[in-house]
N, C-alpha and C positions, 0 to 999 in steps of 0.2 A: 616490433621495435620501430622507432622513427629514425629518420635521417638527421644526424646532428647538424649538418650544414643547413638543412631546411629549418631546423629549430632556431639556429642563429639568425637566419634571414627573417623568420617570422617574429622573433623576439624584437628585432630592430624595428619592424613594422608596428608592433604593439607599443613600443616605447614612443614612437612618433604620434600615434593616436592618443595615448594617455597624455602626452605633453600638449597636444592640440586642445584637449578639454580641461587643461589646468591641473593635472595631477603630478606635477613635477616633484613634489615632496615624496610621493610614493615611489616615483621612478628612482630617486636617489638611493632608496633602500633595496631596490631589486638587484640581484646578483648577476645581471646579464651585462655583457660587454657591448659597447656600441658608441658611436659618435654623439655623446650626450650634450656636448657643448652646443651643437647645432639644433638641438630640440627647442622649438619655439611654439608657443600656443598662438592660435590665430582666431580665437573667439574671446569675447569679453566675458570672463568668468563671473564678474561682479553682477552681471545682468541675468545670469541663469543659475538656478539653484543647483546645489551639488548633486541632488538626486536626479535631476533632469540631465545633468552632464554625464552621470553614470549610465543612464539609459541610452543617451546619444552615442557614448563611447562603445557600449556593447553592440549597438546596431552597426557601427562602422567596423567593429572587430570581426564580424562575420557570423555565420550560422551556428558554430559551436557555442560562442559566447551568448548569442541570442537565446539559444535553448537553455543555457545555464541560467540566464536571467529569468526566463519563464519558469524554470524549475524552482529558483529561489523565491519567486513571487508567491509560491504556495506556503512558504514558511512565515505566515503572518505574525505568529507569536514571537518570532525571533528577530525580525527586521522592523525598522521604523515604518509606521503606517504610510507615510508619504512616499517612502522608497518603494514599498510594495505596490502602491498605486501607479508609480512610474513604470515599474517592471511589468505590470499587467498590460501596458501599452505596446510592449514588444510584439512584433509580428514576424512570422517566419516566411516573409515574401522575398523571393529572389528571382531574377530572370532565368528562363530556361537555358540549359546548356545545349550547344549545337552538337549533333551526332547523327550519323547515318544509322537510323534505327534498325534497318534490315541487316546491315553488316554487324552491328552490335549484338543483335539477337542470334545471328548465325554463329558468331564466334563464342558467345556465352553458352548457348544451348547445344552447340554441336549438331545442329539439324539443318536440313534443307527447308528454309522458311517458306518457300513457295508451296511446299507440300503440306504445310500445317495451317497456313493462314490464307484466306481469300483476299483480305485487304488489311493494311496497316497504315494508320494515319502518319503522315510525314512530320507533323508538328504535334507537340504535347498539348493537352487541354488543361493541364494543371502542373505546377512546378513548385517544389519546396527545396529546402536546403540539402536533404539527403537523396531524394529521388524525384522523378517526374513521371507523369502518367499519359499513356497513349490509348486511343480507341483502336480496336481491331475486330476482325470478323474471322471466325474459324471456317474451315472448308464446309462444315455442315450448316453454316449460316448463323451459328451462335455468336451473339455480340459479347465481346470480352474487353477487359482493360489490361494493359501491360504496365506494371509499375517497374521502372528501370532506375537502378542506383547510379548516381553521378560517378563518372570515371575519376579515380584519384581521390575520392572523398575519404577513403580509409586513412591515407597518409596525412591528409589535412587534419582530420579529427585526432589522430594519435599525437601529432605535434602540438595541437592546441590543448589537449588534455594534459600533456606533460607541462606546458607553460602555466596552465591553470593551477596545477599543484604547487608550482613555485610561487605564483601570485598569492594563493591562499595562505601559505606559510608566512610570506613577508607581510601581508596585510594584518595577520593576527599579531605579529611582532610590532607592527607600525602603530596599531591603534588598540588600546586596552579595551575599548568598548566592543571591538570585533572579536575579542578572545572568547566571549560567551556564545558566539554564533556557531562555533564548530565548523568553520569554513572548510576545513580539510575533509570532514565527514560529508558535508554537502557535495563537495567536488567528487569524492569517491562514489557516493550514491548516484550522482548524476552520470558519472562515467559508466557505471554498470548499466544504467537505463539506456544510455546512448548506444552502447555496444549492441544491446538487444534490438533497438530500433533500426540499426543499420543492417542487420541480418534479415534478408527477405525470406530465408528458410525458416527462421524463428517466427516471423509474421505468418507464414503459411501454416505452420503448426498451430499457432494461436487461433487462426480461423477454423481449422479442423477441430480443435478442442472445443471452441465456442459453439460450433455447429452441433457437436455431439451432446453438449450440455443441454441444448434447446431442441433436440430432436423430437419431432411430434408437436412442438408448441406452435399453435396457429396464429400467435400474436406477433411473431418476429420473423424476419427474413435475413438469412445469413448467406452471403455470396458463395457460390461453388468455386473451388480452386482446381487448377489443372497442374498436378505435380510434374507430369511429363514435359510441360512447357514452362517450367519454373526452375530457378536455381538460387544461389545465394545473392545474386545481383538482379534477378528478374523474377517477377511474380505475375503469373497469369491467372486472372479470376473473372468471374461472371460480371457483366455490366448490369448494374441495377438502374432501372428507369423509373425513378421516383421524383419527389419534390422536397424542397427544404422543410424541415420539421417545424420551423417558425413561420411558415407561409400560411398565416391564418386565413387569408382570402381564398387560397386554393383549397384549404381544408373545408371551409364552409361551402365553396362552390361545388365540391364533390359530395356534399350532404353528409359529411362525417360528423359524429358527435364529439365536440372538442373535449368535454370533461372525460369521456371514456378514453379518448386517445391519450390524454395527458396521464391519466391514472394507469393505463396500460404501460406507458413508457416508464413511469416511476416504479411500478411493480416489477417490470422486466429488469431494471437496474438493481433493485433491491435483491431480486433472485440471484443475479450474478454475484453479488457480494456475499449475501448471507447463506444461500443454499449451496452455490457452486464454489465459492472462494476464488473466483477467477473473473475479473471484471475489467471493463473498458476504463483505461486510465485518463482519458481526455474526451469525455462526451460533450464537446461543445457543438453548437448548431451545425457547423461545417462537417462534423463527423456523424451526423444522423440524418436520415431521410424517411419520408412516409411513402410507402408503396401505394399504387392505385387501389388495391383491395383493403387498405387500412393497416396493413402490417408495418411494423417499425423496423428499420434496418440501421445497424451500426456500421460505420466505415472506419478504415485505418486501424488495423489491429497491431501496430508496432509497439504501442505503449499500453501494456496490460498489467493490472495489479494482480498479485498472486498471494493467497493466504495459505500458509502451511497449517498442519494440524494444530499446533500450539497457538498460531495466530487466530484461527477460527474459534478456538476455545476461549481465548482472551476477548475476542469480539463479542461472543455470546455472553460472557461475564459482564462486559461493559454495557451491553444493551439491557440485560436483566437488572443490574444495579441502578442504571439510569431510570428505567421504568418504575422500579420499586423505590426510587429516590433515596437510595442508601449511599450517602456520601462517603462513609468510611470504607465501604467495600469498593466504591468507584475509585477512591484515591489509591487503594491497594492495586487495582487493576492498571491504573495509569502508570504507577511506579514500575509495575512488572513489565509493561510494554515498552517504556522509555529506554532508549539506548544510553542516554546520559540524563541525569537529573541532579539538581542542586536545590532541593526544597529546604529553605531556611527555617520555615515554621510549619510543621505538619498540621497543627490545629487551624492555622489561618488558611492553609491549603484546603482543608475539609470545609471550612466556613465558606470559602469562595464557591465550592461546588454546591453547597446548600443554597447559596444565593441564586445559582442557575435554576435549581428546582423551584425556588420561590418565584422566580420570574416566569417559569412555565405555568405555575399554578395561577398566577395573577394576570397574565396577558391573555386576551381573548384569542380564540383559535384563528380568527381571521387575520390578526396582527402577528401571530407567532410564526416565525420563519427560522430555518436553519441558519441563515446568515446572521440573524440576531444572536442565536445561541453560540454559533462558532466564533463570532466576534468576542463574546464574553469568555469563551473557552481559550481563544488565542491569547487574550490578556493574561489569563491564569498561567498558560504555558510559558509566556514570555517572562512573567514575574518569577517563575520557579526554574527558569533555564532548562526546560525539558526539551530533549531532542529525540525524535521517534524514527522508527524504520520507514523506508520510502513508501511502503504500501499505505501507511496511515495518511500521509499527505495526499497520495493519489485518491484515497477513499474520500477524504473530506472535500477535496476539490471536485471529485466526480459527483458526489451527492449535491454539493452546492450548485454545480452547473445544471444538473437535472432539475433541481427545484427552481432555479432561475428560468429555465426554458418553460417549465410547467406553469409558473406564475405569469409569465409573459402571455401564454395562451389562455390560461384559466386562473384569474386572480384569486379565486376563492380556494385554491389548492391548500390542503392541510397535510403536509407530508408525514406528520407525526401519526395521523390516522392510518396511513399506508404502512408505516413501520410496525404498528401494534400486532397485526395478524402474523407477521414473521416472528415477532418476539414470542407470541403465544405458541407458535409452532416449535420454536427453540425449546421452550419450557417443557412442552409435551414430549419432545424427543429425548430430552435429558432425563425425564422421569419414566421413560419406557423401560420395560424389562431388558431389552437388548442393550440399552445405554448403561443401566445399572450393572448388568453382567460384564460389559466391557470395562467399565470403570473399576469394578471389584477385581477383575482379572489383572488390570494394570497395577493396582495397588499391591496385590499379592506378589506379582512378578517383581515389582520394585523392591518389596520387602525381602524377597528371596535373594535378589542381587546384593542387597546390603548385607544379608547374613553370609552370603558366599564370600564377601570381601573381608569378613571379620578376621580370619586367620592371617591374611596379608597385612591388615591393619595392626594386628597384635605383634607380628614380626617387626613392623616398622617402629612400633612403640618400644620393643625390646632393644632394637638397634640404637634408638635415642638414649635409652638408659645406659647402654654400654659405652657410648661415645661421650657421655656426660653432657649432651645437648638438651636434656629433658628439663623443662621448667614447670613447676607445679605450684599453683596457688591453692592452699588448702587450709582446712581447720581440723583440729584433732577431734575425733569421735571415738566412742568405745566400740569394741569388737561387737558387743551385743547390738548397739544401735546400727552399726554398719550392716550386720546380718539382717536386721529388720528392714532397713532401707532397700537392701538387695532383694529380699523376699518380695517386698511390695512391688518393686520395679518389674521383677520377673512375672509376678501374677498379672500385672497390668498388660504386659506384652502378650501373655498367653490369652487373656480375655480379648484383647484387641484382635489377635489372630483369629480367635473363634468368631468374633463379630463379623470380620471380613469374609471368613470362609463360609459361614452360614448365609450371609447376604449373597455371596457368589453362587452357592448351591441353590438357594431359592430362585435366583434369576435364571439359572440353567433349567430348573424344573418348569418355570413359567414358560420359557421359550419352547420347551419340549411338549407342553400342553398335556401333561400326564393326568390321567383320571385317578380318583374322582376329583371333581371340581366344586368350588363354592363361590358364587358370584363371578364365575368365569375364570377363577384362578385355582390351580391345583391345591388340594388340601395340604399336601406335603410342603408346598411352597409357603403356605400360611404358617405352618409349624416352624419351618426354617427361619423365615423372616421374623416371626414372633420371638423365637428363641434368641435371635441375633440382637433384637432390641432389648430383651431382658438383660443380656450381657452388657449392652451399652448403658442402660440405666444404672446397673450395678457399678460399672466402672466410673460413671459420672458421680454417683453418691460417694464412692470411695475416695475420689479425688477431692471432693468438697470437704469431706471429713478430715483428710490429710492436711488440707490447707488450714482448716480451723485449728488442728492440733499444733501446726507450726507457729 
């Protein structure tokens, strides 16, 4: 919880800043108390655009609002383009806070610092809104960095998040155009991301998970972490002595092949997303470096995108439908992923997706970029008022940043060619016996759960009858017709179960590698799978005939 007194003080400060930048109409609708009569603007609002004033106000409001603006800048389909461009100018640059770093570490870690560290720099070499970073040396001579969270930042962020929720509600009421932006959802999503970024324990776990995912990969360097010298407010990790990923002069001076380096970076990021479902959420040039041996290192693991099982399946469906240029299937996937959607014309929505495919087919590979595709896609998203989970915005921003860095170093980069091998890998994995077995098992288990619920559903139906709350839209049919319909329905269910069971059994036999085999697949598996598809064809023909008879 936050301190109500501090919230009142902070709200008064926010009112003054909003007034300063000419937002007195919005202030009038805020439910906060304060000496509003004395609020005066001191800039000429007629000479500065409203979007520039929004950006300037966010900068003066402080770190939490700057981060909110940066987060909002990724919602290109939901915000006006000019506002997005202004929000992209926001930078998380703040002066370092003063602290006796040795006392801070001793108190936070509960250790005798002189026994753990040989040296600790008295001044930070980098500072941001949440934490700042110091160089240090362990007793064994290992160079490390200490990421230290700002004292009192927790309370500041909690108060600002509470006020952001108030502002989002009021702005939505104040401006009809903002109602479609789902500001409250944006704020809640931002709050969850910010809370994760503030916990250095979570960041340490992120680094450990990231290192595990790339264990044995010789193209990437992940810093080691020191759990015994870390806490929720302190993170001790290995110091990486590399150079900026966009330093083309240094890359060439060291004799590195630029094209290889760029493609390695793109492939590493695509592997994070597609294979591991755990990816860096903000891979800008400041969060990447090249090691002297050519390995690529990612820095700052506070903002990570995570794909759950269903998210990864939907991403796979998206990639497959995009590569096969199936707009209908792609539209289904987009609707499934969206948290909120208001598609006014489904046919127009699908036509818009076909236009993207047409653009891909007719633009030369050298001119084709994800920025071009994403701009078109953002337009479609905005027109249909689609709002997605946070990982989608992280993913699109991350891939755009990676492509931007890649093209800056190697202008002939074609990221679509890098995506295709991963798409082929997805297709092969989905067609593997193990995947078929797993999918069949899931379908049967799902069907079994539905069957298990039938008695409970029947009891609920009977209760509705008894209470007189049951409503039925019906047409009269004869008992003979009803029996025929029931018999057909039961037969189709039985055939469907047989199809899934034989598919599952065939998959299990393939995994078990039972002899004898034909073309590397057990003969019994051929029999099971062949029988399954005989049932499928029979069911399909029966359904076509039934439709014709209707």
